[in-house]
C-alpha positions in Angstrom: 0.0 0.0 0.0 1.1 3.6 -0.6 0.0 6.9 0.8 -1.4 9.4 -1.7 -3.9 12.2 -2.0 -7.5 11.1 -2.6 -7.5 12.9 -6.0 -4.5 10.9 -7.1 -6.3 7.7 -6.2 -9.5 8.9 -8.0 -7.6 9.7 -11.2 -5.9 6.3 -11.1 -9.4 4.7 -10.8 -10.7 6.6 -13.8 -8.0 5.1 -15.9 -8.5 1.6 -14.6 -12.3 1.9 -15.3 -11.6 3.0 -18.8 -12.9 6.6 -18.5 -10.1 8.8 -19.8 -11.9 11.6 -21.6 -12.8 14.7 -19.5 -14.4 17.9 -20.4 -14.6 20.9 -18.0 -13.4 24.1 -16.5 -11.0 24.4 -13.6 -11.6 26.6 -10.5 -10.2 27.0 -7.0 -12.3 24.3 -5.4 -11.4 21.6 -8.0 -7.8 22.6 -8.6 -6.4 19.6 -6.6 -8.2 17.2 -8.9 -6.8 19.0 -11.9 -3.3 18.8 -10.4 -3.8 15.0 -10.1 -4.9 14.7 -13.7 -1.8 16.7 -14.8 0.5 14.6 -12.6 -1.0 11.3 -13.9 -1.1 12.3 -17.6 -3.5 9.5 -18.6 -6.7 11.6 -18.7 -7.2 13.9 -21.7 -9.0 17.1 -20.8 -10.9 19.3 -23.2 -11.4 22.9 -21.9 -14.9 24.0 -22.4 -16.2 27.6 -22.4 -19.2 27.0 -20.2 -19.7 24.1 -17.7 -23.1 23.3 -19.2 -21.3 22.9 -22.5 -18.8 20.6 -20.8 -21.6 18.4 -19.6 -23.1 18.1 -23.0 -19.7 17.3 -24.5 -19.3 14.5 -22.0 -22.8 13.4 -22.8 -22.1 13.4 -26.6 -18.9 11.5 -26.0 -20.7 8.8 -24.0 -23.3 8.4 -26.7 -20.8 8.2 -29.6 -19.5 4.7 -29.0 -20.3 1.5 -27.1 -18.6 1.5 -23.7 -17.8 5.3 -23.6 -18.2 7.2 -20.3 -17.5 10.9 -20.6 -16.4 12.9 -17.6 -17.5 16.5 -16.8 -15.5 18.4 -14.3 -16.2 21.8 -12.6 -15.5 23.8 -9.5 -18.0 24.4 -6.7 -21.2 26.3 -6.7 -22.4 27.4 -10.1 -20.3 24.9 -11.9 -22.4 22.2 -10.4 -25.7 23.9 -11.0 -24.6 24.5 -14.6 -24.2 20.7 -15.0 -27.8 20.0 -14.1 -29.2 20.4 -17.7 -26.5 18.0 -18.9 -27.3 15.5 -16.1 -31.0 15.7 -16.9 -30.3 15.1 -20.7 -28.2 12.1 -19.9 -30.5 10.7 -17.2 -33.6 11.1 -19.4 -32.0 9.1 -22.2 -30.2 6.5 -20.0 -26.6 7.7 -20.8 -23.7 7.0 -18.4 -21.8 10.1 -17.6 -19.7 11.1 -14.6 -19.8 14.6 -13.2 -17.2 15.7 -10.7 -17.5 18.9 -8.7 -15.3 20.7 -6.2 -16.8 21.9 -3.0 -16.1 24.1 0.1 -14.3 22.4 3.0 -16.4 20.0 5.0 -16.5 22.2 8.1 -17.9 25.1 6.0 -20.7 23.3 4.3 -23.3 24.6 6.8 -21.9 28.1 7.0 -23.0 29.5 3.6 -19.4 29.5 2.5 -18.5 31.1 -0.9 -19.9 28.9 -3.7 -20.9 26.2 -1.3 -24.2 24.8 -2.5 -25.9 21.5 -1.7 -25.3 20.1 -5.1 -26.0 16.5 -3.9 -29.6 17.4 -3.1 -30.0 19.4 -6.4 -28.6 16.6 -8.6 -30.3 13.6 -7.0 -33.5 13.7 -9.0 -31.5 13.5 -12.3 -28.8 11.0 -11.4 -28.4 7.4 -10.4 -26.3 8.6 -7.5 -25.3 12.1 -6.2 -22.9 12.2 -3.3 -20.9 14.8 -1.4 -18.0 12.7 -0.1 -17.3 13.8 3.5 -14.6 11.3 4.5 -11.4 10.9 2.5 -11.4 7.1 3.0 -14.7 6.9 1.1 -13.3 8.3 -2.2 -12.2 5.0 -3.8 -15.4 3.3 -2.9 -17.6 6.1 -4.1 -15.9 6.1 -7.5 -16.1 2.3 -7.6 -19.8 2.4 -6.8 -20.3 5.2 -9.4 -19.0 3.2 -12.2 -21.0 0.1 -11.2 -24.2 2.2 -11.1 -23.5 4.0 -14.4 -23.2 0.6 -16.2 -25.7 -1.5 -14.3 -29.4 -1.8 -15.1 -30.8 1.2 -16.9 -27.6 3.3 -17.5 -27.4 6.8 -16.3 -25.2 9.7 -14.9 -23.6 10.1 -11.5 -22.3 13.2 -9.7 -19.5 13.1 -7.1 -18.9 16.2 -5.1 -15.4 16.6 -3.5 -14.8 19.1 -0.7 -11.4 20.6 -1.2 -10.1 19.3 2.1 -11.2 15.8 1.2 -9.3 16.2 -2.1 -6.1 17.2 -0.3 -6.3 14.5 2.3 -4.0 11.5 2.1 -5.2 7.9 2.2 -3.6 4.5 1.8 -4.5 3.2 -1.6 -3.1 0.5 -4.1 -4.5 0.8 -7.6 -3.1 -2.7 -8.4 -5.5 -4.3 -6.0 -8.5 -2.1 -7.2 -11.1 -4.0 -9.2 -14.3 -2.7 -10.9 -17.5 -4.0 -9.3 -19.5 -6.4 -11.3 -22.1 -4.9 -13.6 -25.6 -6.0 -12.8 -28.1 -6.6 -15.7 -31.3 -8.7 -15.6 -31.6 -11.5 -18.1 -34.9 -12.9 -19.5 -35.5 -16.6 -18.9 -36.1 -19.1 -21.7 -39.6 -19.5 -20.5 -40.4 -15.8 -20.6 -38.9 -15.5 -24.2 -40.8 -18.6 -25.3 -44.1 -17.0 -24.2 -43.2 -13.7 -26.0 -42.3 -15.6 -29.2 -45.5 -17.6 -29.0 -47.5 -14.4 -28.8 -45.7 -12.9 -31.7 -46.1 -15.9 -34.0 -49.8 -16.1 -33.2 -50.3 -12.7 -34.7 -51.0 -11.9 -38.4 -49.3 -8.5 -38.5 -46.6 -8.3 -35.8 -44.1 -5.5 -35.4 -40.9 -5.1 -33.4 -40.5 -1.6 -31.8 -36.7 -1.1 -31.3 -35.8 1.4 -28.6 -32.6 3.1 -27.5 -31.9 0.3 -25.0 -30.8 -1.9 -27.9 -28.2 0.7 -28.8 -27.1 1.0 -25.2 -26.7 -2.7 -25.1 -24.7 -2.8 -28.4 -27.2 -5.3 -29.7 -28.3 -3.8 -33.0 -26.9 -6.7 -35.0 -28.9 -9.1 -32.9 -32.1 -7.1 -33.5 -31.5 -7.3 -37.3 -30.8 -11.0 -37.0 -34.0 -11.6 -35.1 -36.1 -9.5 -37.6 -34.6 -11.4 -40.5 -35.1 -14.8 -38.9 -38.7 -14.1 -38.2 -39.2 -11.9 -41.3 -41.0 -9.3 -39.1 -40.9 -5.5 -39.8 -39.2 -3.2 -37.3 -40.3 0.2 -36.1 -37.4 2.1 -34.5 -38.1 4.8 -31.9 -36.3 8.1 -32.2 -33.7 6.9 -29.7 -33.5 3.5 -31.5 -33.1 5.0 -35.0 -30.3 3.2 -36.7 -30.7 -0.1 -35.0 -31.8 -1.3 -38.4 -30.6 0.6 -41.5 -33.2 2.8 -43.2 -32.8 0.9 -46.5 -33.3 -2.5 -45.0 -36.5 -4.1 -46.3 -37.7 -4.8 -42.8 -37.3 -1.2 -41.7 -41.0 -0.1 -41.6 -40.5 3.5 -40.6 -40.7 5.6 -37.4 -44.0 6.2 -35.6 -45.2 9.2 -33.8 -46.7 12.7 -33.6 -43.6 14.5 -34.9 -40.5 12.5 -35.7 -42.3 10.0 -37.8 -42.7 8.8 -41.4 -46.1 8.7 -43.1 -45.5 5.0 -43.9 -44.3 4.3 -40.4 -47.6 5.5 -38.9 -49.7 3.7 -41.5 -47.7 0.4 -41.1 -48.2 0.6 -37.3 -51.9 1.2 -37.6 -52.3 -2.0 -39.6 -50.4 -4.1 -36.9 -52.1 -6.5 -34.4 -49.1 -7.3 -32.2 -46.1 -5.2 -30.9 -43.1 -6.4 -29.0 -41.2 -3.4 -27.6 -37.5 -4.0 -26.8 -35.5 -1.4 -24.8 -38.1 1.4 -25.3 -40.2 3.4 -23.0 -43.4 4.2 -24.9 -42.6 8.0 -25.1 -45.6 10.2 -25.6 -44.3 11.7 -28.8 -44.0 8.2 -30.1 -47.4 6.9 -29.0 -49.7 9.9 -29.1 -53.1 9.1 -27.5 -52.8 5.7 -25.9 -56.3 4.6 -26.9 -55.4 5.0 -30.6 -51.9 3.5 -30.0 -53.1 0.4 -28.2 -56.4 -0.3 -29.9 -56.6 -3.7 -31.5 -53.1 -4.9 -30.6 -51.4 -7.0 -28.0 -48.1 -5.9 -26.4 -45.0 -7.5 -25.0 -42.6 -5.0 -23.3 -39.0 -5.9 -22.6 -36.9 -3.4 -20.7 -33.9 -3.5 -18.4 -35.6 -1.4 -15.7 -38.5 -3.3 -14.1 -40.4 -0.2 -13.1 -40.5 1.0 -16.7 -42.9 -1.9 -17.5 -46.5 -0.7 -17.0 -45.4 2.9 -16.4 -47.2 4.2 -19.5 -49.7 1.4 -20.1 -49.9 -2.2 -19.0 -48.6 -4.7 -21.6 -50.0 -8.2 -22.0 -46.6 -9.5 -21.1 -43.8 -7.7 -19.4 -40.2 -8.9 -19.1 -37.4 -7.3 -17.2 -34.2 -7.9 -19.2 -31.2 -6.3 -20.8 -32.1 -5.8 -24.4 -28.9 -7.7 -25.6 -29.6 -10.7 -23.4 -33.3 -10.8 -24.5 -32.4 -10.5 -28.2 -29.8 -13.2 -28.0 -32.3 -15.5 -26.4 -35.0 -14.7 -28.9 -32.6 -15.2 -31.8 -31.7 -18.7 -30.4 -35.4 -19.6 -30.1 -36.4 -18.2 -33.5 -33.6 -20.2 -35.2 -34.7 -23.4 -33.4 -38.3 -22.8 -34.8 -37.0 -21.9 -38.2 -35.1 -25.2 -38.4 -38.2 -27.0 -37.3 -40.2 -25.2 -40.0 -42.7 -23.8 -37.4 -42.4 -20.1 -38.1 -45.3 -18.3 -39.9 -44.8 -16.8 -43.3 -45.0 -13.0 -43.0 -43.8 -12.2 -46.5 -47.2 -10.8 -47.5 -47.2 -8.5 -44.4 -43.7 -7.4 -45.2 -44.7 -6.6 -48.8 -47.6 -4.5 -47.5 -45.2 -2.5 -45.4 -42.8 -2.0 -48.3 -45.6 -0.9 -50.5 -46.5 1.9 -48.0 -42.8 2.8 -47.8 -42.8 3.3 -51.5 -46.0 5.3 -51.7 -46.4 7.5 -48.7 -43.8 10.3 -49.0 -43.5 13.9 -48.1 -42.3 16.3 -50.7 -38.7 17.5 -50.3 -37.9 19.0 -53.7 -38.8 22.7 -53.6 -37.1 25.5 -55.6 -38.3 28.3 -53.4 -36.2 31.3 -52.3 -36.0 31.8 -49.4 -35.3 28.1 -49.1 -37.8 25.6 -47.8 -36.3 23.4 -45.1 -37.4 20.1 -46.8 -34.9 20.8 -49.6 -32.0 21.1 -47.1 -32.5 17.6 -45.9 -32.8 16.3 -49.4 -29.5 17.8 -50.3 -28.0 16.5 -47.0 -29.0 13.0 -48.1 -27.2 13.5 -51.4 -24.1 15.0 -49.9 -23.4 12.9 -46.8 -22.7 9.2 -46.9 -24.0 6.2 -45.1 -21.3 6.5 -42.4 -22.3 10.0 -41.4 -23.2 10.6 -37.8 -25.9 13.2 -37.2 -26.3 15.1 -34.0 -29.4 17.1 -33.1 -31.6 17.9 -30.2 -34.9 19.9 -30.5 -37.0 22.1 -32.7 -38.5 22.0 -36.1 -35.0 21.4 -37.5 -34.8 18.2 -35.6 -38.3 17.1 -36.3 -38.1 17.7 -40.0 -34.6 16.1 -40.0 -36.0 12.9 -38.4 -38.7 12.8 -41.0 -36.5 13.3 -44.0 -32.9 12.3 -43.3 -31.6 8.7 -43.6 -29.7 6.8 -40.9 -27.9 3.6 -41.6 -26.4 2.3 -38.4 -26.5 2.5 -34.6 -25.1 5.6 -33.0 -25.4 7.4 -36.4 -28.3 9.5 -35.0 -27.3 11.1 -31.7 -30.2 13.0 -30.2 -31.1 14.4 -26.7 -34.5 12.8 -27.1 -36.5 13.3 -23.9 -35.0 16.4 -22.4 -34.3 18.3 -25.6 -32.3 21.1 -24.2 -31.7 24.0 -26.5 -27.9 24.5 -27.0 -27.1 20.8 -26.6 -26.2 20.2 -30.2 -22.9 22.0 -30.7 -21.2 20.8 -27.5 -22.5 17.3 -27.9 -21.2 17.2 -31.5 -17.8 18.2 -30.2 -18.0 15.3 -27.8 -18.9 13.0 -30.6 -16.0 14.4 -32.8 -13.6 13.8 -29.8 -14.7 10.2 -29.6 -14.8 9.5 -33.4 -12.1 11.6 -35.0 -12.1 9.6 -38.3 -15.9 9.9 -38.9 -18.0 12.6 -40.6 -20.0 14.3 -37.9 -22.8 16.6 -39.0 -24.8 18.6 -36.5 -28.3 20.0 -37.2 -29.7 23.1 -35.5 -32.2 25.9 -35.8 -30.9 29.4 -35.1 -32.0 29.4 -31.5 -30.5 26.0 -30.6 -27.3 27.2 -32.3 -27.1 30.5 -30.4 -27.7 29.0 -27.0 -24.1 27.6 -26.7 -22.4 29.1 -29.7 -19.3 30.0 -27.7 -18.4 26.3 -27.6 -17.4 26.5 -31.3 -14.2 28.0 -30.0 -13.5 24.7 -28.3 -13.6 22.9 -31.6 -11.2 25.4 -33.1 -8.8 25.3 -30.2 -8.7 21.5 -30.0 -9.1 20.7 -33.7 -12.4 18.9 -33.4 -13.8 19.2 -36.9 -17.4 18.7 -37.7 -20.1 20.3 -40.0 -22.9 22.3 -38.3 -25.9 22.8 -40.5 -27.9 25.8 -39.2 -31.3 26.2 -40.7 -32.0 29.8 -40.0 -35.6 31.2 -40.2 -34.8 33.6 -37.3 -37.6 32.1 -35.3 -38.3 29.8 -32.4 -40.0 27.8 -35.1 -41.5 24.9 -33.1 -42.8 27.4 -30.5 -44.2 29.6 -33.3 -46.0 26.6 -34.8 -47.5 25.6 -31.4 -48.6 29.2 -30.8 -50.4 29.5 -34.1 -53.8 29.8 -32.4 -52.7 32.5 -29.9 -51.6 35.4 -32.1 -48.2 35.5 -30.3 -45.7 35.5 -33.1 -44.4 39.0 -32.2 -43.1 37.5 -28.9 -40.9 34.8 -30.4 -39.5 36.5 -33.5 -35.8 37.3 -33.6 -36.1 39.4 -36.7 -34.4 42.6 -35.6 -32.8 44.7 -38.3 -29.1 43.9 -38.3 -28.0 46.8 -40.4 -24.4 46.8 -39.3 -23.3 43.5 -40.7 -21.6 43.7 -44.0 -22.0 39.9 -44.5 -25.8 40.1 -44.7 -27.6 40.9 -47.9 -30.6 43.3 -48.1 -32.8 40.2 -48.0 -31.3 38.7 -44.8 -30.7 41.7 -42.6 -34.0 41.0 -40.9 -32.5 37.6 -39.8 -30.8 39.1 -36.9 -27.5 37.4 -35.8 -24.7 37.2 -38.4 -23.7 33.6 -37.6 -20.9 33.7 -40.1 -19.1 36.6 -38.3 -19.6 34.9 -34.9 -18.4 31.6 -36.1 -15.3 33.1 -37.8 -14.6 35.2 -34.7 -14.5 32.0 -32.7 -11.9 30.5 -34.9 -14.2 28.4 -37.2 -15.2 28.6 -40.8 -18.6 29.4 -42.2 -20.6 29.4 -45.4 -24.0 30.9 -46.1 -26.6 29.6 -48.6 -29.6 31.5 -49.9 -30.4 29.6 -53.1 -31.4 25.9 -52.9 -29.3 25.1 -55.9 -26.2 26.2 -54.1 -26.6 23.7 -51.2 -24.6 20.9 -52.7 -21.7 23.1 -53.5 -21.9 24.6 -50.0 -21.7 21.1 -48.4 -18.7 20.2 -50.6 -17.0 23.5 -49.6 -17.7 22.7 -45.9 -16.1 19.3 -46.2 -13.1 20.8 -47.9 -12.7 23.6 -45.2 -13.1 21.0 -42.4 -10.4 18.9 -43.9 -8.0 21.7 -44.5 -8.4 23.6 -41.2 -9.6 20.8 -38.8 -12.2 23.1 -37.2 -16.0 23.2 -37.0 -17.5 24.5 -40.2 -20.9 26.2 -40.1 -23.2 26.0 -43.1 -26.0 28.5 -42.5 -29.1 28.1 -44.7 -31.4 31.0 -44.9 -34.9 29.6 -44.8 -38.3 31.0 -45.4 -39.7 32.6 -42.2 -42.7 30.3 -41.7 -42.9 26.6 -42.4 -45.3 24.3 -40.6 -43.8 20.8 -40.3 -46.0 17.7 -40.2 -47.3 16.9 -36.8 -50.5 16.1 -34.9 -52.0 14.9 -31.6 -52.8 11.3 -32.7 -50.8 9.0 -34.9 -53.8 8.5 -37.2 -54.3 12.3 -37.6 -51.0 13.9 -38.3 -51.4 17.2 -40.1 -49.6 17.4 -43.4 -49.2 21.2 -43.8 -47.1 21.0 -47.0 -47.5 19.4 -50.4 -47.1 15.7 -50.5 -45.0 13.9 -53.1 -46.9 13.0 -56.2 -43.9 11.8 -58.4 -40.4 10.5 -57.8 -39.0 13.9 -58.6 -40.9 15.3 -55.6 -38.9 13.1 -53.2 -35.7 12.1 -55.1 -33.8 10.9 -52.0 -36.6 8.7 -50.6 -35.4 5.3 -49.6 -37.8 3.7 -52.1 -38.8 5.6 -55.2 -42.4 6.8 -55.2 -45.0 4.4 -56.5 -48.3 6.0 -57.3 
């Protein structure tokens, strides 16, 4: 055993647990921890411009690859409270992330010391564990427990709060004898899975709803194998998008009130049985439960037992890790396939494919200012199958999910439940840090982009290249659409006259912020597009600039002020505000060419 500071022990534990990417800002109360990272040398630190930004970077890093756990570090007081939005986004989507905060000395915690806030109590509702460590000897065990909790059951974030005197205290610690705690995950029994498969194969029009838990489990390949063995169509949720490639014949479309495909909703409405795996029946997916559940039986498989029955009671609920359940289902399905006892669902699959080839939204518009649908059409043309998209909230994200194409797990990275404005840019930086050899494309509206625009400087400083498509209608577009009946547009418009920016044309001076100047002032590159026929060239230029300068490149697209994107209050009553596709030329990048 050797004597060392608690922070030196903690940093050694981070390395042994495989968490070696940190994002944060130093401050007086966390300086001992930073000194330990510097002395150790095995933890790479990316300096953020805002602690909330650091938390979203760590979140994006965690989402980018199987097994990643991003670390967010900040000082005491407001640094911890700044992390709360990041903790909430990670907690809501079951993302493991470790937040570490400094704190006032233990003896001062009840004396209203400078920047001494009870961050443990504040963070508890949005973490799997939040702990102010009061005894130096507890530090190794607290970190050990944190990693076990982040990885066990439904994954999620943890916050550890370190008083400065605890950080400086010395303890006996031997990293060579430290071992990670076992990860605990429930596993479905053969009997449970046999019952689920019996129910599925008794149905005429079964569907598999694939949730984000499959991606968390690294089990997308097993999902595709199960679907192919059974020949049953798959409906991915927004968090499960990419579990099956969009161009797979069994990918039946996404369902929901907003981020859905026309064919996805129609395919779902024709089903009579649904097995949900690793999903949570989110309200934007289901809409009204009476419509969603009518005429179908349900099996729900989820890693967290209390998720089963939370939204509605299934006919069969199974608490299991998605990967374990899929492995068992594949084994059973192959046994039945070999015995020749599986039903033939080829006619049902053909029906779903027919809808996929006939129910399209129009994307090809020539309008100036540009209609947003055209932007996603050109993105489909310009960015390849290996592109990783990052987005969070707003009409940009909703329309993107309706019209972009995703071809693999972790290729659509989205703060799905929390949807915090500003998440996209820092999360994209975390993704770029994790996957430096991949093309990362972020998608934001102007408000989301402005919320944490300062984090672009991080990408310039640390050479974290990605492309950020900013669809600018100078509006809180989703809010404007939801307030259509309230005559409130004057309260959400950002259309002040920006007469002092030489970059802006006469037609765009009412669009407020000159994003090009801001991006370039932060060390990045930027391109503006005002004609839809220039989009392809702009994306090519962005790729060239990104390669040459190794910095984020902003592609700002000037949109028409008002576009209403398809959405509704029931999955059988989605309002299609825009023209629908009537010929293949109306939707040239659709997965299947339009069939009248």
